[in-house]
Backbone as CSV, one residue per row, in Angstrom:
resi,resn,N_x,N_y,N_z,CA_x,CA_y,CA_z,C_x,C_y,C_z
1,MET,0.845,-1.203,0.000,0.000,0.000,0.000,0.878,1.251,0.000
2,LYS,1.858,1.266,0.882,2.729,2.432,0.991,3.513,2.627,-0.308
3,TYR,4.004,1.517,-0.863,4.786,1.588,-2.094,3.928,2.103,-3.253
4,GLU,2.687,1.591,-3.340,1.769,2.015,-4.400,1.526,3.517,-4.322
5,PHE,1.299,4.003,-3.117,1.013,5.423,-2.905,2.193,6.289,-3.330
6,SER,3.397,5.895,-2.907,4.581,6.680,-3.237,4.846,6.641,-4.740
7,ASN,4.515,5.519,-5.374,4.720,5.379,-6.807,3.804,6.324,-7.576
8,SER,2.519,6.378,-7.194,1.570,7.264,-7.866,1.930,8.720,-7.595
9,LEU,2.404,8.984,-6.387,2.793,10.339,-6.020,3.975,10.784,-6.865
10,ARG,4.928,9.858,-7.074,6.106,10.171,-7.873,5.701,10.469,-9.317
11,LYS,4.743,9.665,-9.835,4.263,9.881,-11.201,3.608,11.247,-11.330
12,LYS,2.790,11.596,-10.334,2.092,12.881,-10.346,3.103,14.022,-10.298
13,PHE,4.102,13.890,-9.432,5.128,14.919,-9.303,5.913,15.056,-10.599
14,PHE,6.213,13.915,-11.231,6.966,13.921,-12.482,6.184,14.644,-13.571
15,LYS,4.872,14.366,-13.651,4.023,15.033,-14.642,4.014,16.536,-14.408
16,THR,3.836,16.942,-13.145,3.804,18.362,-12.807,5.135,19.011,-13.137
17,ASN,6.226,18.306,-12.826,7.560,18.812,-13.091,7.780,19.008,-14.585
18,MET,7.321,18.043,-15.383,7.482,18.125,-16.831,6.708,19.304,-17.400
19,SER,5.467,19.488,-16.961,4.646,20.583,-17.465,5.243,21.924,-17.042
20,PHE,5.796,21.987,-15.827,6.422,23.216,-15.343,7.656,23.542,-16.167
21,THR,8.445,22.517,-16.495,9.639,22.712,-17.312,9.241,23.200,-18.693
22,GLY,8.179,22.636,-19.241,7.689,23.052,-20.554,7.255,24.505,-20.534
23,LEU,6.558,24.892,-19.467,6.097,26.269,-19.317,7.286,27.212,-19.205
24,ASN,8.276,26.823,-18.418,9.489,27.602,-18.244,10.190,27.810,-19.578
25,HIS,10.288,26.741,-20.359,10.937,26.781,-21.660,10.177,27.713,-22.596
26,PHE,8.848,27.645,-22.554,7.997,28.489,-23.393,8.207,29.965,-23.064
27,VAL,8.236,30.285,-21.769,8.449,31.665,-21.326,9.817,32.155,-21.782
28,TYR,10.829,31.305,-21.650,12.190,31.654,-22.062,12.238,31.950,-23.557
29,LEU,11.577,31.106,-24.354,11.539,31.308,-25.802,10.848,32.615,-26.151
30,THR,9.723,32.891,-25.492,8.968,34.115,-25.747,9.814,35.345,-25.457
31,ILE,10.515,35.339,-24.330,11.370,36.465,-23.948,12.485,36.651,-24.967
32,THR,13.081,35.547,-25.405,14.161,35.610,-26.390,13.665,36.208,-27.698
33,ILE,12.492,35.772,-28.146,11.917,36.283,-29.399,11.599,37.767,-29.265
34,LEU,11.038,38.163,-28.128,10.683,39.566,-27.922,11.921,40.452,-27.900
35,GLN,13.012,39.951,-27.356,14.244,40.731,-27.288,14.886,40.881,-28.659
36,SER,14.691,39.884,-29.530,15.331,39.923,-30.844,14.584,40.843,-31.812
37,ILE,13.338,41.199,-31.481,12.557,42.085,-32.354,13.040,43.529,-32.214
């Protein structure tokens, strides 16, 4: 039970981390494009 819970929690955290990284990358790209204009 404990292992199952930690496993699902890790998956959830990984998904959130990935989406956050994607958002960060998107913001970085937008700033770079705006600066080059």
